[in-house]
C-alpha positions in Angstrom: -1.3 -100.9 5.4 -5.0 -101.8 7.3 -8.2 -99.5 7.6 -7.6 -98.6 10.8 -3.7 -97.3 9.6 -5.4 -95.6 7.1 -8.6 -93.5 8.8 -5.8 -92.7 11.3 -3.3 -90.9 8.3 -6.5 -89.6 7.3 -7.4 -87.7 10.6 -3.7 -86.3 10.6 -4.1 -84.9 7.3 -7.3 -83.4 8.4 -6.0 -82.0 11.1 -2.8 -80.3 9.8 -4.7 -79.1 6.7 -7.3 -77.3 9.2 -4.4 -75.8 11.0 -2.9 -74.4 7.7 -6.0 -72.7 7.0 -6.4 -71.4 10.9 -3.1 -70.2 10.7 -3.7 -68.2 7.1 -7.0 -66.9 8.5 -5.1 -65.5 12.0 -2.4 -63.9 9.9 -4.6 -62.3 7.3 -7.2 -61.3 10.3 -3.7 -59.4 11.9 -2.7 -57.4 8.9 -6.1 -56.3 7.7 -6.6 -55.0 11.7 -3.5 -54.0 11.2 -4.1 -51.7 8.3 -7.6 -50.4 9.3 -5.7 -49.3 12.7 -3.5 -47.7 10.8 -6.0 -45.6 8.7 -7.9 -44.9 12.1 -4.7 -43.4 13.5 -3.9 -41.7 10.3 -7.0 -40.4 10.1 -7.1 -39.6 13.6 -4.5 -37.4 13.2 -5.5 -35.8 10.3 -8.6 -34.7 12.1 -6.4 -33.6 14.9 -4.0 -31.4 13.2 -6.9 -29.6 10.7 -9.2 -29.2 14.2 -5.5 -27.6 15.4 -5.4 -25.6 12.6 -8.6 -24.1 12.2 -8.8 -23.2 16.1 -5.1 -20.9 15.5 -6.9 -19.9 12.5 -9.6 -18.8 13.8 -8.1 -17.5 16.7 -5.8 -15.3 14.6 -8.6 -13.8 12.9 -10.4 -13.2 15.9 -7.8 -11.6 17.4 -6.7 -9.7 14.1 -10.7 -8.4 14.2 -10.6 -7.5 17.6 -7.4 -5.5 16.8 -9.0 -4.0 13.8 -12.4 -2.7 15.4 -9.9 -1.5 18.6 -8.0 0.8 16.3 -11.0 2.0 14.6 -12.8 2.5 17.5 -9.9 3.9 19.3 -9.6 6.7 16.8 -13.5 8.2 17.6 -12.8 7.4 20.9 -12.3 10.5 22.1 -15.3 12.4 19.6 -17.7 10.3 20.6 -16.8 10.7 24.5 -16.9 14.2 23.9 -19.6 16.1 23.6 -21.4 18.2 20.1 -20.5 21.3 21.8 -16.9 20.0 22.6 -16.5 18.7 18.9 -17.7 21.7 17.4 -15.5 23.8 19.5 -12.6 21.5 18.6 -13.1 21.6 14.3 -14.6 25.4 14.8 -11.4 26.7 16.6 -8.9 24.6 14.7 -9.9 26.1 11.3 -9.7 29.3 12.6 -6.9 28.9 14.8 -5.1 28.2 11.1 -6.7 31.0 9.4 -5.5 33.3 11.5 -1.7 32.1 10.8 -1.9 32.4 7.1 -3.6 35.9 7.1 -1.3 37.1 9.9 1.8 35.6 7.3 0.5 37.6 4.6 -0.6 41.2 6.5 3.5 41.0 7.7 4.3 41.0 3.8 1.8 42.8 2.2 0.1 45.2 4.6 1.5 48.6 4.5 1.1 50.3 7.6 2.6 49.5 10.7 -0.2 48.5 12.9 -1.2 45.7 10.6 2.3 44.2 10.0 2.3 44.1 13.6 -0.1 42.7 14.8 0.0 39.8 11.7 3.0 39.4 13.1 1.6 39.0 16.6 -1.8 36.6 15.3 1.3 34.1 13.4 2.9 33.6 17.2 -0.5 33.9 19.4 -2.7 31.5 16.7 0.6 28.9 16.5 1.4 28.3 20.2 -2.8 28.0 20.6 -3.2 25.4 17.9 -0.2 23.2 19.0 -1.6 23.2 22.8 -5.4 22.3 20.9 -4.0 19.9 18.4 -2.3 17.8 21.6 -5.6 18.0 23.5 -7.6 16.8 21.0 -5.0 14.2 20.3 -4.7 13.5 24.2 -8.6 12.6 23.6 -8.4 10.5 20.3 -9.9 13.5 18.1 -8.3 14.1 14.6 -8.6 17.8 14.2 -7.8 19.5 10.7 -4.1 20.4 9.8 -4.4 22.5 6.5 -7.3 24.8 5.4 -10.3 23.7 3.6 -11.7 24.7 0.2 -14.5 27.4 1.9 -11.0 29.1 3.6 -8.8 29.0 0.8 -11.1 31.2 -1.5 -10.6 34.0 1.2 -7.2 33.5 1.1 -7.1 33.2 -2.1 -9.1 37.0 -2.2 -5.8 38.4 -0.1 -3.3 37.4 -2.1 -4.5 39.6 -4.7 -4.3 42.5 -2.1 -1.0 44.8 -1.2 -0.8 48.3 0.8 -3.8 50.3 1.7 -6.3 48.0 0.3 -4.7 44.9 1.9 -4.9 47.2 4.6 -8.1 47.9 4.8 -9.3 44.4 3.8 -7.2 42.3 6.4 -8.4 45.0 9.4 -12.4 44.1 8.6 -11.5 40.4 8.3 -9.9 40.2 11.9 -12.7 42.6 13.1 -15.2 39.7 11.7 -13.1 36.5 12.8 -12.0 37.7 16.1 -15.9 38.3 17.0 -16.4 35.2 16.1 -13.6 33.6 17.8 -14.7 35.8 21.3 -18.3 34.2 21.4 -17.0 30.7 20.3 -14.9 30.6 23.3 -16.9 32.1 25.7 -19.6 29.8 24.9 -17.5 26.4 25.3 -15.9 28.4 28.7 -19.0 28.2 30.2 -21.3 25.3 28.5 -18.5 22.8 27.9 -18.8 19.5 29.3 -15.0 18.0 28.9 -13.0 20.3 31.8 -9.9 20.3 29.7 -11.2 21.8 27.0 -12.9 24.3 29.3 -10.0 25.2 30.8 -8.2 25.8 27.3 -11.1 28.1 26.2 -11.3 30.0 29.3 -7.5 30.5 29.3 -7.2 31.5 26.0 -10.3 33.9 25.9 -8.4 36.8 27.3 -5.8 36.4 24.8 -8.7 36.8 22.1 -10.2 39.7 23.7 -7.1 41.7 23.6 -6.6 41.0 19.6 -10.5 42.0 19.5 -9.5 45.5 21.4 -6.1 45.6 18.9 -7.9 44.9 15.8 -10.6 47.8 16.3 -8.1 50.6 16.1 -6.3 49.7 12.5 -6.9 50.9 9.8 -10.5 51.1 8.5 -11.6 49.7 11.6 -11.2 53.1 13.3 -14.3 55.3 14.0 -13.0 57.9 11.8 -12.7 55.5 9.1 -16.4 54.2 10.0 -17.9 57.5 10.0 -16.1 58.4 6.7 -17.4 54.9 5.0 -21.1 55.1 6.7 -21.1 59.2 5.1 -19.7 58.2 1.7 -22.5 55.5 2.0 -25.3 58.2 2.7 -24.2 60.3 -0.1 -24.3 57.7 -2.4 -28.0 56.5 -1.7 -29.0 60.6 -1.6 -27.6 60.5 -5.1 -29.3 57.5 -5.6 -32.5 58.7 -4.5 -32.3 62.1 -6.6 -31.2 60.7 -9.6 -34.5 58.5 -9.2 -36.3 61.0 -8.6 -35.3 63.5 -11.2 -36.4 60.6 -14.1 -39.7 60.5 -12.4 -42.0 62.3 -15.2 
């Protein structure tokens, strides 16, 4: 083989080897690129899913938080919107009404006079009706009123539970006189100074019934003029005897 032929052969082999290396390099580059692109797409999808999940979770938390705030504010909305006069009226009237109903029930069974028994039943009927109306009115305004007698008034009920007959009649009559003087004053104030039109209307509508109760109470045993004079007379005699005893002990 001549030198010229050897030179051609060497060139061919060199070109072949370069071509092989070039093909291998391209193949490896394509695989690496595909791996990189795949990893980027995977990361992109993961990030996208994570972002969507975070947004959904954030949206759900926001919705729940807004819902909780709405419920909490809704319960207080009526009381917050009401003036202190209206709020105090609803609370005091509700508790007083519960007390009148409970004592009225006791009067029908523990009282001795027909007047006390009949008045007690009227307290149950009239105040139960007024209590229901007030509860519904307060509920429409988002206010929550007591449905049970508190500890302070339970002590008064405990005292009456130990009485019966004439003793119960006198104690009950005096309690009703005090309670209805307060109730008339409470409802008069709301009917003139309240700010909520519906509460003012309720107070004005209920007031005549309370005033009628008060007039009846004044004629119950222990509250009549004769009973009052007798009580004052006994008190004066007791005071006089006390003064005499005190004078007789002087040197």
